[in-house]
MINUDREN-576724 format. One record per residue (C-alpha): residue number from 1; chain; x, y, z; residue in one letter. Coordinates in Angstrom, 1 decimal, decimal comma. Layout:
// residues N
num=NUM; chaine=A; px=X; py=Y; pz=Z; residu=A
...
// end
This chain:
// residues 349
num=1; chaine=A; px=-0,1; py=0,4; pz=0,1; residu=X
num=2; chaine=A; px=1,7; py=3,6; pz=-1,5; residu=X
num=3; chaine=A; px=2,2; py=5,6; pz=2,1; residu=X
num=4; chaine=A; px=0,0; py=9,7; pz=1,9; residu=X
num=5; chaine=A; px=3,0; py=12,1; pz=0,6; residu=X
num=6; chaine=A; px=2,8; py=15,6; pz=1,1; residu=X
num=7; chaine=A; px=3,4; py=16,6; pz=-2,8; residu=X
num=8; chaine=A; px=3,1; py=20,2; pz=-3,5; residu=X
num=9; chaine=A; px=2,4; py=23,1; pz=-0,6; residu=X
num=10; chaine=A; px=1,3; py=26,6; pz=-1,8; residu=X
num=11; chaine=A; px=1,1; py=29,7; pz=0,1; residu=X
num=12; chaine=A; px=-1,0; py=32,7; pz=-0,5; residu=X
num=13; chaine=A; px=-0,9; py=36,0; pz=1,6; residu=X
num=14; chaine=A; px=-2,4; py=39,8; pz=1,7; residu=X
num=15; chaine=A; px=0,2; py=42,5; pz=2,1; residu=X
num=16; chaine=A; px=2,0; py=43,1; pz=4,6; residu=X
num=17; chaine=A; px=2,8; py=45,3; pz=7,4; residu=X
num=18; chaine=A; px=5,7; py=46,3; pz=10,1; residu=X
num=19; chaine=A; px=5,0; py=45,4; pz=13,3; residu=X
num=20; chaine=A; px=6,0; py=49,2; pz=14,7; residu=X
num=21; chaine=A; px=4,9; py=50,9; pz=12,0; residu=X
num=22; chaine=A; px=1,2; py=49,0; pz=13,3; residu=X
num=23; chaine=A; px=2,0; py=50,1; pz=16,8; residu=X
num=24; chaine=A; px=3,0; py=53,8; pz=15,9; residu=X
num=25; chaine=A; px=-0,1; py=54,2; pz=13,2; residu=X
num=26; chaine=A; px=-2,9; py=52,0; pz=15,3; residu=X
num=27; chaine=A; px=-2,5; py=50,6; pz=18,7; residu=X
num=28; chaine=A; px=-0,9; py=53,5; pz=20,0; residu=X
num=29; chaine=A; px=-3,8; py=54,7; pz=20,0; residu=X
num=30; chaine=A; px=-5,9; py=51,5; pz=20,5; residu=X
num=31; chaine=A; px=-4,9; py=51,6; pz=24,4; residu=X
num=32; chaine=A; px=-4,4; py=54,4; pz=27,1; residu=X
num=33; chaine=A; px=-2,7; py=55,0; pz=30,5; residu=X
num=34; chaine=A; px=-0,7; py=52,2; pz=31,7; residu=X
num=35; chaine=A; px=-2,2; py=49,7; pz=29,8; residu=X
num=36; chaine=A; px=-0,7; py=51,4; pz=26,9; residu=X
num=37; chaine=A; px=2,6; py=51,0; pz=28,5; residu=X
num=38; chaine=A; px=2,4; py=47,8; pz=29,0; residu=X
num=39; chaine=A; px=0,6; py=46,9; pz=25,5; residu=X
num=40; chaine=A; px=3,9; py=48,9; pz=23,9; residu=X
num=41; chaine=A; px=6,6; py=46,1; pz=25,5; residu=X
num=42; chaine=A; px=4,9; py=43,3; pz=24,3; residu=X
num=43; chaine=A; px=4,4; py=44,5; pz=20,7; residu=X
num=44; chaine=A; px=8,4; py=45,2; pz=21,2; residu=X
num=45; chaine=A; px=8,6; py=41,9; pz=22,4; residu=X
num=46; chaine=A; px=6,5; py=39,5; pz=20,7; residu=X
num=47; chaine=A; px=8,8; py=38,5; pz=18,2; residu=X
num=48; chaine=A; px=6,9; py=39,9; pz=15,2; residu=X
num=49; chaine=A; px=8,7; py=42,4; pz=13,1; residu=X
num=50; chaine=A; px=6,3; py=42,1; pz=10,0; residu=X
num=51; chaine=A; px=2,7; py=40,6; pz=9,5; residu=X
num=52; chaine=A; px=0,3; py=39,8; pz=7,1; residu=X
num=53; chaine=A; px=-3,7; py=41,7; pz=7,0; residu=X
num=54; chaine=A; px=-6,2; py=41,7; pz=4,4; residu=X
num=55; chaine=A; px=-7,8; py=44,2; pz=6,2; residu=X
num=56; chaine=A; px=-5,2; py=46,4; pz=7,8; residu=X
num=57; chaine=A; px=-5,8; py=48,3; pz=10,7; residu=X
num=58; chaine=A; px=-3,4; py=51,0; pz=9,0; residu=X
num=59; chaine=A; px=-5,8; py=51,8; pz=6,3; residu=X
num=60; chaine=A; px=-9,5; py=50,6; pz=7,5; residu=X
num=61; chaine=A; px=-10,0; py=50,3; pz=11,1; residu=X
num=62; chaine=A; px=-12,8; py=47,5; pz=11,6; residu=X
num=63; chaine=A; px=-12,5; py=47,6; pz=15,5; residu=X
num=64; chaine=A; px=-16,1; py=48,6; pz=15,8; residu=X
num=65; chaine=A; px=-17,4; py=46,5; pz=12,8; residu=X
num=66; chaine=A; px=-20,5; py=43,8; pz=13,9; residu=X
num=67; chaine=A; px=-19,9; py=40,3; pz=13,7; residu=X
num=68; chaine=A; px=-22,6; py=40,1; pz=11,1; residu=X
num=69; chaine=A; px=-20,3; py=42,8; pz=8,6; residu=X
num=70; chaine=A; px=-16,7; py=40,8; pz=9,4; residu=X
num=71; chaine=A; px=-18,3; py=37,5; pz=8,1; residu=X
num=72; chaine=A; px=-19,3; py=39,1; pz=4,9; residu=X
num=73; chaine=A; px=-15,9; py=40,3; pz=4,5; residu=X
num=74; chaine=A; px=-14,1; py=37,0; pz=5,4; residu=X
num=75; chaine=A; px=-15,9; py=35,4; pz=2,1; residu=X
num=76; chaine=A; px=-14,7; py=38,7; pz=0,2; residu=X
num=77; chaine=A; px=-11,3; py=38,5; pz=1,3; residu=X
num=78; chaine=A; px=-10,5; py=34,7; pz=1,8; residu=X
num=79; chaine=A; px=-12,0; py=33,2; pz=-1,6; residu=X
num=80; chaine=A; px=-9,4; py=34,9; pz=-3,5; residu=X
num=81; chaine=A; px=-6,8; py=33,8; pz=-1,2; residu=X
num=82; chaine=A; px=-7,6; py=30,5; pz=-0,6; residu=X
num=83; chaine=A; px=-8,0; py=30,0; pz=-4,3; residu=X
num=84; chaine=A; px=-4,2; py=31,4; pz=-5,2; residu=X
num=85; chaine=A; px=-3,2; py=29,0; pz=-2,5; residu=X
num=86; chaine=A; px=-5,0; py=26,1; pz=-3,8; residu=X
num=87; chaine=A; px=-3,9; py=26,6; pz=-7,6; residu=X
num=88; chaine=A; px=0,1; py=26,8; pz=-6,3; residu=X
num=89; chaine=A; px=-0,3; py=23,5; pz=-4,1; residu=X
num=90; chaine=A; px=-2,4; py=21,6; pz=-7,5; residu=X
num=91; chaine=A; px=0,5; py=23,0; pz=-9,7; residu=X
num=92; chaine=A; px=3,3; py=22,0; pz=-7,5; residu=X
num=93; chaine=A; px=1,9; py=18,4; pz=-7,2; residu=X
num=94; chaine=A; px=1,3; py=18,1; pz=-10,8; residu=X
num=95; chaine=A; px=-2,5; py=18,0; pz=-10,4; residu=X
num=96; chaine=A; px=-5,7; py=19,3; pz=-11,7; residu=X
num=97; chaine=A; px=-8,4; py=20,3; pz=-9,1; residu=X
num=98; chaine=A; px=-10,6; py=17,9; pz=-11,0; residu=X
num=99; chaine=A; px=-8,2; py=14,9; pz=-9,5; residu=X
num=100; chaine=A; px=-9,1; py=15,8; pz=-6,0; residu=X
num=101; chaine=A; px=-11,0; py=13,1; pz=-3,8; residu=X
num=102; chaine=A; px=-11,5; py=15,0; pz=-0,6; residu=X
num=103; chaine=A; px=-10,8; py=18,6; pz=-0,1; residu=X
num=104; chaine=A; px=-10,8; py=19,7; pz=3,8; residu=X
num=105; chaine=A; px=-10,8; py=23,0; pz=4,6; residu=X
num=106; chaine=A; px=-10,0; py=24,9; pz=8,1; residu=X
num=107; chaine=A; px=-10,4; py=28,1; pz=9,0; residu=X
num=108; chaine=A; px=-11,7; py=29,7; pz=12,6; residu=X
num=109; chaine=A; px=-12,0; py=32,6; pz=11,4; residu=X
num=110; chaine=A; px=-15,1; py=32,9; pz=9,5; residu=X
num=111; chaine=A; px=-18,4; py=31,2; pz=9,0; residu=X
num=112; chaine=A; px=-20,7; py=30,8; pz=6,0; residu=X
num=113; chaine=A; px=-22,7; py=29,0; pz=4,3; residu=X
num=114; chaine=A; px=-22,4; py=27,9; pz=1,1; residu=X
num=115; chaine=A; px=-18,5; py=27,7; pz=3,0; residu=X
num=116; chaine=A; px=-14,7; py=28,1; pz=1,2; residu=X
num=117; chaine=A; px=-14,9; py=24,5; pz=0,5; residu=X
num=118; chaine=A; px=-17,8; py=24,8; pz=-1,7; residu=X
num=119; chaine=A; px=-17,4; py=28,0; pz=-3,1; residu=X
num=120; chaine=A; px=-13,7; py=27,0; pz=-3,9; residu=X
num=121; chaine=A; px=-14,2; py=23,6; pz=-5,5; residu=X
num=122; chaine=A; px=-16,8; py=25,5; pz=-7,3; residu=X
num=123; chaine=A; px=-14,7; py=28,0; pz=-9,0; residu=X
num=124; chaine=A; px=-11,3; py=25,6; pz=-9,5; residu=X
num=125; chaine=A; px=-13,6; py=23,3; pz=-11,4; residu=X
num=126; chaine=A; px=-13,5; py=20,1; pz=-8,8; residu=X
num=127; chaine=A; px=-15,3; py=17,2; pz=-9,4; residu=X
num=128; chaine=A; px=-19,2; py=16,9; pz=-8,1; residu=X
num=129; chaine=A; px=-18,5; py=13,8; pz=-6,4; residu=X
num=130; chaine=A; px=-15,2; py=15,4; pz=-4,7; residu=X
num=131; chaine=A; px=-16,1; py=15,0; pz=-1,3; residu=X
num=132; chaine=A; px=-15,6; py=18,3; pz=1,5; residu=X
num=133; chaine=A; px=-15,3; py=18,0; pz=4,8; residu=X
num=134; chaine=A; px=-14,8; py=21,5; pz=7,0; residu=X
num=135; chaine=A; px=-13,0; py=21,7; pz=10,5; residu=X
num=136; chaine=A; px=-13,8; py=24,8; pz=12,4; residu=X
num=137; chaine=A; px=-12,9; py=26,1; pz=15,6; residu=X
num=138; chaine=A; px=-10,0; py=24,1; pz=16,2; residu=X
num=139; chaine=A; px=-7,6; py=26,6; pz=16,0; residu=X
num=140; chaine=A; px=-4,0; py=26,7; pz=15,4; residu=X
num=141; chaine=A; px=-3,4; py=22,9; pz=15,6; residu=X
num=142; chaine=A; px=-5,7; py=22,3; pz=13,2; residu=X
num=143; chaine=A; px=-3,9; py=21,6; pz=10,1; residu=X
num=144; chaine=A; px=-2,7; py=18,7; pz=11,5; residu=X
num=145; chaine=A; px=-6,1; py=16,8; pz=12,4; residu=X
num=146; chaine=A; px=-6,8; py=18,3; pz=8,4; residu=X
num=147; chaine=A; px=-3,2; py=16,3; pz=7,0; residu=X
num=148; chaine=A; px=-4,6; py=14,1; pz=9,4; residu=X
num=149; chaine=A; px=-8,1; py=13,6; pz=7,8; residu=X
num=150; chaine=A; px=-6,3; py=14,1; pz=4,5; residu=X
num=151; chaine=A; px=-3,7; py=11,3; pz=5,0; residu=X
num=152; chaine=A; px=-6,5; py=8,6; pz=6,1; residu=X
num=153; chaine=A; px=-8,5; py=9,4; pz=3,4; residu=X
num=154; chaine=A; px=-6,0; py=8,8; pz=0,6; residu=X
num=155; chaine=A; px=-4,5; py=4,9; pz=2,7; residu=X
num=156; chaine=A; px=-8,1; py=4,2; pz=2,5; residu=X
num=157; chaine=A; px=-9,2; py=5,2; pz=-0,8; residu=X
num=158; chaine=A; px=-5,9; py=5,4; pz=-2,7; residu=X
num=159; chaine=A; px=-6,4; py=9,0; pz=-4,6; residu=X
num=160; chaine=A; px=-5,7; py=12,3; pz=-3,7; residu=X
num=161; chaine=A; px=-6,9; py=15,2; pz=-1,1; residu=X
num=162; chaine=A; px=-6,1; py=18,6; pz=-0,7; residu=X
num=163; chaine=A; px=-5,7; py=20,4; pz=2,4; residu=X
num=164; chaine=A; px=-6,8; py=24,6; pz=2,7; residu=X
num=165; chaine=A; px=-6,1; py=26,3; pz=6,2; residu=X
num=166; chaine=A; px=-6,9; py=29,9; pz=5,4; residu=X
num=167; chaine=A; px=-7,6; py=32,4; pz=8,7; residu=X
num=168; chaine=A; px=-8,5; py=35,9; pz=8,8; residu=X
num=169; chaine=A; px=-7,4; py=37,1; pz=12,5; residu=X
num=170; chaine=A; px=-7,3; py=41,0; pz=11,4; residu=X
num=171; chaine=A; px=-10,9; py=40,9; pz=10,8; residu=X
num=172; chaine=A; px=-10,9; py=40,5; pz=14,9; residu=X
num=173; chaine=A; px=-9,7; py=43,4; pz=16,5; residu=X
num=174; chaine=A; px=-11,3; py=44,3; pz=19,4; residu=X
num=175; chaine=A; px=-13,1; py=47,7; pz=19,9; residu=X
num=176; chaine=A; px=-10,7; py=50,0; pz=22,3; residu=X
num=177; chaine=A; px=-13,7; py=50,5; pz=24,5; residu=X
num=178; chaine=A; px=-14,0; py=46,7; pz=25,1; residu=X
num=179; chaine=A; px=-12,5; py=45,4; pz=28,0; residu=X
num=180; chaine=A; px=-8,6; py=45,2; pz=27,2; residu=X
num=181; chaine=A; px=-6,4; py=42,8; pz=29,5; residu=X
num=182; chaine=A; px=-3,2; py=41,3; pz=29,0; residu=X
num=183; chaine=A; px=-4,3; py=38,3; pz=26,7; residu=X
num=184; chaine=A; px=-6,0; py=40,9; pz=24,4; residu=X
num=185; chaine=A; px=-3,3; py=42,8; pz=24,0; residu=X
num=186; chaine=A; px=-0,4; py=39,5; pz=22,8; residu=X
num=187; chaine=A; px=-3,6; py=38,7; pz=20,8; residu=X
num=188; chaine=A; px=-3,2; py=41,9; pz=19,0; residu=X
num=189; chaine=A; px=0,8; py=41,5; pz=18,6; residu=X
num=190; chaine=A; px=0,9; py=38,2; pz=17,2; residu=X
num=191; chaine=A; px=-2,0; py=37,3; pz=15,0; residu=X
num=192; chaine=A; px=-1,5; py=37,4; pz=11,3; residu=X
num=193; chaine=A; px=-3,2; py=36,7; pz=8,3; residu=X
num=194; chaine=A; px=-2,6; py=33,5; pz=5,6; residu=X
num=195; chaine=A; px=-3,6; py=30,6; pz=3,3; residu=X
num=196; chaine=A; px=-1,5; py=27,5; pz=2,4; residu=X
num=197; chaine=A; px=-2,5; py=24,8; pz=1,1; residu=X
num=198; chaine=A; px=-1,3; py=21,1; pz=1,2; residu=X
num=199; chaine=A; px=-1,7; py=18,2; pz=-1,5; residu=X
num=200; chaine=A; px=-1,7; py=14,8; pz=-0,4; residu=X
num=201; chaine=A; px=-1,2; py=11,9; pz=-2,6; residu=X
num=202; chaine=A; px=-0,7; py=7,8; pz=-2,8; residu=X
num=203; chaine=A; px=3,3; py=7,6; pz=-2,4; residu=X
num=204; chaine=A; px=5,9; py=9,5; pz=-4,8; residu=X
num=205; chaine=A; px=8,2; py=12,1; pz=-4,2; residu=X
num=206; chaine=A; px=7,4; py=14,9; pz=-1,4; residu=X
num=207; chaine=A; px=7,3; py=13,9; pz=2,6; residu=X
num=208; chaine=A; px=5,4; py=10,7; pz=3,4; residu=X
num=209; chaine=A; px=3,1; py=11,4; pz=6,5; residu=X
num=210; chaine=A; px=4,4; py=8,6; pz=8,8; residu=X
num=211; chaine=A; px=2,1; py=9,6; pz=11,7; residu=X
num=212; chaine=A; px=-0,8; py=12,5; pz=13,3; residu=X
num=213; chaine=A; px=-1,0; py=12,4; pz=17,0; residu=X
num=214; chaine=A; px=-2,2; py=14,3; pz=20,0; residu=X
num=215; chaine=A; px=-3,2; py=14,6; pz=23,5; residu=X
num=216; chaine=A; px=-5,3; py=17,1; pz=25,0; residu=X
num=217; chaine=A; px=-5,4; py=18,2; pz=28,8; residu=X
num=218; chaine=A; px=-9,3; py=19,0; pz=29,3; residu=X
num=219; chaine=A; px=-8,8; py=20,4; pz=32,5; residu=X
num=220; chaine=A; px=-7,1; py=23,6; pz=31,3; residu=X
num=221; chaine=A; px=-9,8; py=23,7; pz=28,6; residu=X
num=222; chaine=A; px=-9,9; py=27,6; pz=29,6; residu=X
num=223; chaine=A; px=-6,6; py=28,4; pz=29,4; residu=X
num=224; chaine=A; px=-7,6; py=29,3; pz=25,6; residu=X
num=225; chaine=A; px=-9,9; py=30,4; pz=24,3; residu=X
num=226; chaine=A; px=-11,6; py=32,0; pz=21,2; residu=X
num=227; chaine=A; px=-15,2; py=33,6; pz=21,6; residu=X
num=228; chaine=A; px=-17,9; py=34,8; pz=19,4; residu=X
num=229; chaine=A; px=-18,9; py=38,3; pz=20,7; residu=X
num=230; chaine=A; px=-20,7; py=41,1; pz=18,8; residu=X
num=231; chaine=A; px=-17,7; py=42,4; pz=17,5; residu=X
num=232; chaine=A; px=-15,8; py=39,5; pz=16,2; residu=X
num=233; chaine=A; px=-14,0; py=36,8; pz=17,8; residu=X
num=234; chaine=A; px=-12,1; py=37,1; pz=21,3; residu=X
num=235; chaine=A; px=-9,5; py=35,4; pz=21,5; residu=X
num=236; chaine=A; px=-8,5; py=34,5; pz=25,8; residu=X
num=237; chaine=A; px=-4,7; py=33,2; pz=26,3; residu=X
num=238; chaine=A; px=-3,6; py=32,6; pz=29,4; residu=X
num=239; chaine=A; px=0,1; py=33,1; pz=30,6; residu=X
num=240; chaine=A; px=-0,2; py=29,5; pz=31,6; residu=X
num=241; chaine=A; px=-0,1; py=27,7; pz=28,5; residu=X
num=242; chaine=A; px=3,6; py=27,2; pz=28,4; residu=X
num=243; chaine=A; px=3,7; py=25,9; pz=31,3; residu=X
num=244; chaine=A; px=1,0; py=23,2; pz=30,3; residu=X
num=245; chaine=A; px=3,1; py=22,3; pz=27,4; residu=X
num=246; chaine=A; px=5,9; py=21,5; pz=29,0; residu=X
num=247; chaine=A; px=4,0; py=18,7; pz=31,0; residu=X
num=248; chaine=A; px=3,5; py=17,0; pz=27,6; residu=X
num=249; chaine=A; px=5,7; py=18,2; pz=24,5; residu=X
num=250; chaine=A; px=8,8; py=15,8; pz=25,6; residu=X
num=251; chaine=A; px=6,6; py=12,7; pz=26,0; residu=X
num=252; chaine=A; px=4,4; py=13,4; pz=22,9; residu=X
num=253; chaine=A; px=7,5; py=13,5; pz=20,9; residu=X
num=254; chaine=A; px=9,6; py=10,9; pz=22,3; residu=X
num=255; chaine=A; px=6,4; py=8,3; pz=22,0; residu=X
num=256; chaine=A; px=5,8; py=9,8; pz=18,3; residu=X
num=257; chaine=A; px=9,5; py=9,0; pz=17,5; residu=X
num=258; chaine=A; px=9,9; py=5,9; pz=19,1; residu=X
num=259; chaine=A; px=7,0; py=4,2; pz=17,2; residu=X
num=260; chaine=A; px=8,7; py=4,7; pz=14,5; residu=X
num=261; chaine=A; px=12,0; py=3,1; pz=15,8; residu=X
num=262; chaine=A; px=13,8; py=6,6; pz=16,4; residu=X
num=263; chaine=A; px=15,3; py=9,7; pz=18,9; residu=X
num=264; chaine=A; px=15,2; py=13,2; pz=18,8; residu=X
num=265; chaine=A; px=18,8; py=13,4; pz=18,0; residu=X
num=266; chaine=A; px=17,5; py=11,8; pz=14,4; residu=X
num=267; chaine=A; px=15,2; py=14,5; pz=13,4; residu=X
num=268; chaine=A; px=16,7; py=17,2; pz=11,6; residu=X
num=269; chaine=A; px=13,8; py=19,8; pz=10,7; residu=X
num=270; chaine=A; px=11,5; py=21,4; pz=13,5; residu=X
num=271; chaine=A; px=8,4; py=23,3; pz=12,6; residu=X
num=272; chaine=A; px=6,7; py=24,2; pz=15,6; residu=X
num=273; chaine=A; px=4,0; py=25,9; pz=16,1; residu=X
num=274; chaine=A; px=4,8; py=29,7; pz=17,0; residu=X
num=275; chaine=A; px=2,0; py=31,0; pz=19,6; residu=X
num=276; chaine=A; px=4,8; py=33,0; pz=20,9; residu=X
num=277; chaine=A; px=8,4; py=33,2; pz=21,5; residu=X
num=278; chaine=A; px=7,6; py=31,8; pz=25,3; residu=X
num=279; chaine=A; px=6,0; py=28,6; pz=23,8; residu=X
num=280; chaine=A; px=9,5; py=28,1; pz=21,2; residu=X
num=281; chaine=A; px=11,6; py=28,5; pz=24,2; residu=X
num=282; chaine=A; px=9,7; py=25,9; pz=26,1; residu=X
num=283; chaine=A; px=9,6; py=23,9; pz=23,3; residu=X
num=284; chaine=A; px=13,5; py=24,0; pz=22,9; residu=X
num=285; chaine=A; px=14,4; py=23,2; pz=26,6; residu=X
num=286; chaine=A; px=12,3; py=20,5; pz=27,5; residu=X
num=287; chaine=A; px=13,3; py=18,5; pz=24,1; residu=X
num=288; chaine=A; px=16,8; py=19,8; pz=24,3; residu=X
num=289; chaine=A; px=17,4; py=21,1; pz=20,8; residu=X
num=290; chaine=A; px=20,4; py=22,8; pz=19,5; residu=X
num=291; chaine=A; px=19,9; py=26,7; pz=19,1; residu=X
num=292; chaine=A; px=19,1; py=26,9; pz=15,6; residu=X
num=293; chaine=A; px=16,6; py=24,0; pz=15,7; residu=X
num=294; chaine=A; px=14,1; py=26,1; pz=15,4; residu=X
num=295; chaine=A; px=15,5; py=28,9; pz=13,7; residu=X
num=296; chaine=A; px=12,5; py=28,2; pz=10,9; residu=X
num=297; chaine=A; px=9,6; py=28,7; pz=13,4; residu=X
num=298; chaine=A; px=11,6; py=32,2; pz=14,8; residu=X
num=299; chaine=A; px=11,5; py=33,1; pz=11,4; residu=X
num=300; chaine=A; px=7,8; py=32,5; pz=10,2; residu=X
num=301; chaine=A; px=7,2; py=34,2; pz=14,0; residu=X
num=302; chaine=A; px=9,2; py=37,3; pz=12,6; residu=X
num=303; chaine=A; px=8,3; py=37,5; pz=8,8; residu=X
num=304; chaine=A; px=4,7; py=36,3; pz=9,6; residu=X
num=305; chaine=A; px=3,2; py=36,4; pz=12,9; residu=X
num=306; chaine=A; px=0,9; py=33,5; pz=13,9; residu=X
num=307; chaine=A; px=-1,4; py=33,2; pz=11,2; residu=X
num=308; chaine=A; px=-3,2; py=30,2; pz=13,5; residu=X
num=309; chaine=A; px=-3,7; py=27,2; pz=11,3; residu=X
num=310; chaine=A; px=-1,5; py=27,9; pz=8,2; residu=X
num=311; chaine=A; px=1,5; py=28,8; pz=10,5; residu=X
num=312; chaine=A; px=2,8; py=24,9; pz=10,5; residu=X
num=313; chaine=A; px=2,5; py=24,7; pz=6,9; residu=X
num=314; chaine=A; px=4,7; py=28,0; pz=6,3; residu=X
num=315; chaine=A; px=7,3; py=26,6; pz=8,8; residu=X
num=316; chaine=A; px=7,4; py=23,3; pz=6,8; residu=X
num=317; chaine=A; px=7,3; py=24,9; pz=3,4; residu=X
num=318; chaine=A; px=10,2; py=27,0; pz=4,6; residu=X
num=319; chaine=A; px=12,1; py=23,7; pz=5,7; residu=X
num=320; chaine=A; px=11,7; py=22,4; pz=2,4; residu=X
num=321; chaine=A; px=13,2; py=25,2; pz=0,4; residu=X
num=322; chaine=A; px=16,6; py=24,9; pz=2,0; residu=X
num=323; chaine=A; px=19,2; py=23,7; pz=-0,3; residu=X
num=324; chaine=A; px=19,0; py=20,9; pz=2,1; residu=X
num=325; chaine=A; px=15,5; py=20,1; pz=3,0; residu=X
num=326; chaine=A; px=15,7; py=18,3; pz=6,0; residu=X
num=327; chaine=A; px=14,7; py=14,3; pz=6,0; residu=X
num=328; chaine=A; px=13,1; py=13,6; pz=8,6; residu=X
num=329; chaine=A; px=10,7; py=16,7; pz=10,3; residu=X
num=330; chaine=A; px=8,5; py=16,4; pz=13,3; residu=X
num=331; chaine=A; px=5,6; py=19,1; pz=13,1; residu=X
num=332; chaine=A; px=4,1; py=20,6; pz=16,3; residu=X
num=333; chaine=A; px=0,8; py=22,7; pz=17,3; residu=X
num=334; chaine=A; px=-0,9; py=24,2; pz=19,7; residu=X
num=335; chaine=A; px=-4,4; py=25,4; pz=20,7; residu=X
num=336; chaine=A; px=-7,5; py=25,4; pz=22,2; residu=X
num=337; chaine=A; px=-8,7; py=21,9; pz=24,6; residu=X
num=338; chaine=A; px=-5,9; py=22,8; pz=25,3; residu=X
num=339; chaine=A; px=-4,4; py=20,5; pz=23,0; residu=X
num=340; chaine=A; px=-1,3; py=19,2; pz=21,4; residu=X
num=341; chaine=A; px=-1,1; py=18,1; pz=18,3; residu=X
num=342; chaine=A; px=2,3; py=16,3; pz=16,2; residu=X
num=343; chaine=A; px=3,0; py=14,7; pz=13,3; residu=X
num=344; chaine=A; px=6,0; py=12,4; pz=11,9; residu=X
num=345; chaine=A; px=7,4; py=13,1; pz=8,3; residu=X
num=346; chaine=A; px=9,9; py=11,6; pz=5,7; residu=X
num=347; chaine=A; px=11,2; py=12,6; pz=2,9; residu=X
num=348; chaine=A; px=9,9; py=9,9; pz=-0,3; residu=X
num=349; chaine=A; px=10,9; py=9,0; pz=-3,5; residu=X
// end
């Protein structure tokens, strides 16, 4: 039986803005008093130098918009980004949209029916028999269960599957008059927009997806939240998240690798979701990684911010583009639950 292989990736991003310009041109006015001084420090220490925004607050302030208006704008902005990412991934894999047997879409920043899965299937010319799956509200780790579903389909049916992760976090800036706390400031300082697609096929060249695994500590369910409010979706991000990750990440990774007869020292590529600088520092410490092991994650955070579900695929794309791509890659992502997801990839073909 052919192993499922990631045969093509496609990235699409809206225009970028510098972090210091976002601070001085918008967010410095968004906060006041002692909160402003705290926010300035958080922005400066976020590890982000620039990020992308489909709705740039320097040009258009959505912070007072009702959720209905934000959801309408989501469809307008997400559809062309998703189409671009999918088109690039299919081209990289040498496939046509009509070849896709399963189309999985992950997004937690916009909802409508018909959704991106239906509209993109129509616009790209997918076959009427193409199966679709929409994964919503899983947040930053959604790419990995999405890859797992695509992989399972490829293994069971022997046909290609397509994953799209598309997030427009710029639509969810909260109004300045709303309750302001450190969690909300961190959210405003980190998040960004992107769409990334991955084509999974039976066998061939690319990265073989050996396994996707996870662990969830439901006792910490309140540590990371994403609430639908009348003014968009509001992020809750506890400072205790790194401590929960430190409790589980080593065993999760070691157990995954042991099932495939390898150890951490044999992994030469790490795609770790950069929820923020502290998250990366904890993973680096707990896994006893060399100083440059998470360079791709830190560079992605600096250049693109935290794009939620597409981010770990952005890091994988960066790893694939280096002169000597890694032979074995561990992907890690974290989100509500509190949930840790991991995947093991090995270069094939």
